[in-house]
N, C-alpha and C positions, 0 to 999 in steps of 0.2 A: 148069417153075415151080420144082420143087424145087431145081435146079440155082441159079435165081438169090435162094431164098429162103436156100440153103446158104451161098453167096457174101455176101448180106447179113449171115447172122450171125457169119461169118469176120470181116467188116469192124468190126462191133459188137465183140466179143470182143478184135480185136486193137485197137482204142480204149479199151475198157477197160482193159488192160494197160499202153499208153502213158497213160492217166491215173495208173493206180496208183505206175507207176513216176515219174511224176512228183510226185507226191504225197508218193511215199518222201524222192526227192531236196530237195524243199522243206521238207520235217519235218528230216532231217538237219541242213540248212545252220543253218535255226532252232534245232536243240538244239548244233548247235557254236557259233553266235553268244550262243546262253545262258550254254553252258559259259566262253565267255571273257569275260564280261559276270563270272559268277559270280568267275571267277579275278580280276579284276579289283579287285571290292570287295573279295574276301579279301586283296590285296595292301595296297587302302589300309587297310583295319583293323587288318592287322598293322602297319604303318606308325604308326599313331594308337598301338597296343599296345608298340609297341617292337621287336615280331618279325616276320621275312620268311620268307615260305615259300618252299618249296624247287620252283621251276621245275621242269617237263618240260624233258627236253632238248631237245625240238623246239621247245619254247614260243624256249626258249633260242637255238636257230641262227637260227629267224625273227627272234627281236627283233636279234640281231646284225647280218641281213642288212640288216634295215629302216632300222637305226642306220647303217649302212654308205654307203648310200642318199642321205641326209639330204644337206642341200645345207649346207656347213659354211662359216663367217665369223670372223672376227677383229678386234678393233681396239681399241687401249690403253682406249678408254672402254665398252667393251663390258662392263657389271655382268653379266651372264646370259643366256643363254637355255634360256627354257620349254619344256621337249619333253614332255610326258606325252599332248596328242591325238596321234590314228593320222589324223588327216584333216586339211586344208588349213583353218587357222585363220581366219575370215571377220570378224571384231568384236573389242574390245578396250571393256570398260569401268570405270573406279575408281569403287568405293563413293565415297561424299559423306564419311564420317567416314575415308578413308585406308588402310585397313586391308586393304581387299580390290581384288582386282582379278580380274572377270570374261573369261570368253573364252567363245567358241562356234566350232565347227567342224562341216564336213560328214561326221563321224563319230557323229554324232546323240547328240553331250553338251554339257554346259557346265560347264565348269572355274571352279572360285572359289579362287584366290591366295592366299597372305600375303603381304602386300607386305612385310613383315619379314626373309622368307626370300631376298630377292633377290638378298642379295649373299653368301649361304651355299651351299654346296655341291650341298645337296641342295634342291631346291623342292618340299615337299608342296602337295598338291590337293585338295579334294575335288570330287568329279563328281554331275552332273544328270543323268540321261536324257532326251531328249526323244522319248517315245513316238512311234514311226508316221512319225518326220519329223524333219528337223532343221533347228536356227536356224541362220540368217543375220547377227541382229542380238540384242544383247544392252545391255539400261540397268538400272541398281540402281534401287532406290528412295532416296528422300529418307532412308528411316530406316537406310538399310543391309540392311536384313531381308527382303526383297525382290526379286524381280528382271523382267522383262517379257523376252519374247523375239518374235520375229518365225520363224513358219514357213513353210520354202521351200514342201512342198508344200500347206499348207493356207492359205497366202495371208492367214494372221490371227494377232493376238497373243494371247499366252500367256500371265498372267503364273504364278509361282512364288513360295511361299512360304518362305524361308529358318528353319527351327525349330531353335533350338538344344538338342542334349541335355544328358543330366547330364556326360557327359565332354568337355564343350565343342565336339564337333564339330556338322556340322549334318545335317538331312536338308531335302530337299526335296520340296515338296507342289504337283502343279500346280494350279490352281483347276480347280473341277468343267468351266467351259463357255469357249471361245475366245471373244474379241472375234468378231462379225460381220463378214463381208468385204465391204468397201466400195472400195477401190481396184480399179481397171478396168488399171491400167500397173506392172509388176515394182517392188516398194519399194523407197527408195532410203535411208530411214533413220527413226529411232524413237528415241523419246525420254520421259523424266517430268519434269515441273517439279519443280526445288528446293522450292518451294511446298507441293508433293503435291495440287496444284489440280486438272490437264489431263496427258492423256498425247497427246504430237504423232505421226501417222506423215505419211510424204511419199512419192509416187510421180514416177519419171520423165518423167510427163507432164507437168502443170502444175496438181495436187492434193497440196492438204494440206489433212489433218482432224485435228480439235481433238476430243478424249475424254473423258468426263467416266474416273472409274476405275473402272465398273461395264460400261462398254463403249457407251455413248451418245454419238450424234456430237453436240457442241455446236454445230462449225461447220463450213464447209469452206470453204478458202481456193482463188481459183484465180491462180497468180503471172503468167500471162501472159507467160511467158518462154521461149514455145515449148517447152523441156522444162527440167525441173529437173535441176542437176547434183548441188546439194549441198543440206542444209537441217538446223536443228537449232534448239533450244531453247538460250536465252542461260542462263548458269550462275547468274542471279540469280532466271529463272523468270519474268518478266515477257515476255519476247518469244520468238516464231519470226520465223526468218529464212531465205531462201533466195536463190540464185544459178543462175543456166543459162546458155541460149544466149544472152541479152543482155549488155551488158557494166557490171553494176548489181548490187548486193545489196540486197534490199529487206526491210525490216524491220516485224513488225506487234508489237503490246502485245493480250495478251489481257487481256483486265479484266473484273474480278469485284468484285460489291459489297461493303460493308460485312460485310452477314453469309452472305458466302461463298459465293452463286449468281453464275451464270456471266450478265455482261453482253453482249459482244460483243468482236470483232477488230478492233481499229481499226490504219491504218497508222500507223507512227511516224515513220521516216525511212527515206532510201535513201543508201545509198556508190556516188557517180556518179565516177568517174575514170579507167577503165578506158576503153580502145581494144579490145577485143575480151571475148568470154565469160570468165564466172569461173569458176575449176575449182572451187573450195571457198574455205571461210574459217573462223575461230576468234574466239574469246572469250578474251577476260581473266577470271581469277576473279570479278570485279567488276563486268565487263560495262563497264568504263569504255574499253576497248580494245578494237579487233577488226584481224584482219591476212584479207588477201584475197589469193589467188595468181590469176592471169589467164591464158588465151592468147600477151596481148600479150607474153608473157616478162618481166613483172616481180609482185613483191610488192608490196602497199602497206599502211601499219600507218597506223590511224584512231583520232581521240580520239573517241568516240561517248559521251561523257561529257558531254550536251547538252542544254538544254531545247525539246525537238523539240515543247512540246505550244505553246510560245511560236514556232514555226517556225524555231528555230536548227537550223542544217545542222551534221552530224558534219564534222571539218574531217581536213583531210589531214595526215598527221606528218612520211611518208617513202616516198618510191618507192626500190626494190631492185630493178637487174636480178636475174633468176634463171633457172634450165633447169626450166621443169617441158613438161609432156606431158598428152595427155588422160588423166587420171583422178587426176591430180596433187590433193595432198594437204596440208594446212599445220595446224602448232599453234602455239599461243601460249602460252608458259609462266605459270603464273597472276599470277606479278607484271608479267606484259607484257616481260621482260628478253630474252626467249629466242625466236627466230622457227625452228621447222623448216617445211622444206620436203622433199616426196618428188617424186622422178622417176622412174617405173618402181620398179625394184628397188633406186635410190639415194636417200641421205638428206642434206641440208644443213641445218646450223645458223648461223643467224646472230644476229648482238649487232641487238637492236630497236634501238638509241637511234640507233648508230653507222651499220647497214647492213654492217656487215663481215662476212665469211664465214670462221666462225670455226674451222667442223669438216667435213670433206666425209667421206664413208662411200659405196665403190660396193661394188655386188654383197650389198647387207644381207640382201635374201632372193633365192632361185631364180625367186620370180614377182613380179608389180607389188605394192608393199605398199597394200593394203585400209585400213588404219585405223591412224592415229599421234596420240597424245597423250602430254601428260606428267598425271605423277602430281599431285595436289590441292597437295600438299608442294614441288613444281619442282624436287626432287631427280635425277629418272627422265624419261627418253622412252622409252617402248614403241612398239614397229611391230610388226605381223602381216604375211603376203604369202605363207607358204606352210606347214609342220606347225609351225614353230618362230616363238615369239615371243622379240622380241631386247627387251633391258634394256638401257637405255644412263646412264651418268653423265651430267648436265646441268653439264657444266664449264664452257660459256661462261656459264649461271647464274651458277654459282660469281664468277667472273672480273668479270661486271656489277655485281653486287654488290660485290664488292671497290673497282672502279672508284669506284662512286656514294658508297661510304660516304668515301673516300680525298678528293673533293671536298666534301662535308659537314665533314670532319675539318678544312680547308684555312678554311672559312667559318666553324667554332664558336666562341664567345667565351670560353665557361663553359670553364672547367679541369675539372669532373667529366664533363661532356659529352664534351670531349677525349679524356678517360681512356676510357670507355664505348665511345667510335667504336672507338678504339683497340685496345680488347679485340675487340671484332665482327668487326675487320678482321682480328686475327690467329687469332680461331676461324674465320674462313672461310676463310682463307689455310692451315689446319692440314687442313681439310675438304678442299680441294682439292687437296692435296701430299697427301696420304692414296687421293684418288680417282685420282690420277696413278701413284702410284706404285703399287695394287693390281694382282696378278694379272689377267689374262685367264680367263672363265669358260672 
């Protein structure tokens, strides 16, 4: 009996020793992470103040090793590569005022970049920590003073406010509570309407939820597409659209009353013409054009500036063969002149009017491109697919603008109009020449 009690006591003591060792090890890991975060915050603060702290020798060696292992890429149109994230970047979004680019990664941070620094050698950014989780999606609010994220482990939306400090930098404050969990399948995309009236979330099954800004579900949509492959809100803030297994894109209008109260989600129109499922789609800035890319190996350009309430259907403007694969994304420049298509880690840019392939970039990222978008002014095309964010000059956009103005110049009758157009052509050509002559980052 005493021997059995002794054995039990020995086992108990052994278990306690193991638990203490695990606790000490976990605390050491937490201390190390806290020290690294503190050092990074100090580095960011010193960049703002103009002084850089000295880094320990061990950290220098580690950063050199990390840098050496990063995927390298160069191209004449590459304006810069943004490399502050220590994990893989999962999502990008431009603020509506054009000043900022937000990026989130699996390193538990959201970074806010200044777009005016894109062509500088140094790329400053501010960091927001996502406590006890990491964000897979990020979207700016219409006033560019907040952003929402989708939490990977929490399966919920979290809102962050951007609070401007006296020195011009920002601090970030998370809302007291996350949105409730409503989706039953992995999330696909989130968005905030430019009107500021609603938030959208879509998952890979057939569900889309429309939320108010306080986290209440206003409506739920069943897309009836077997699965969703992409969904988003239109830039005008009126429409929500989705695509998936079926060869069409479905578009709904989110309707509000004159007093701002939510009324209903009504079917607006469909884009029908592909012969296989649609990978993704994008709107032009005024929502008058849409581009779709499909498993059938084509992209299509549509005119969606129609009176759908009078049963007028969008009409097809262009069908162009392209290379696409599962997960392919598309982006349409704000003016509708340039179409970008991703295929794995590769990228292609087309002239929207003619369908001509203008640029091809192979091996842009070491992994498949997971986000692709033009900035609000149409000067840059950005994409992510590993730890780096690639920023490209939109040279095809400059060329298309020059061609359009040259056509207008031929038809112009007024001398003042001719002079004005010629000056605009000269300015655009000068900008294009500068882009093509710029050294690659």
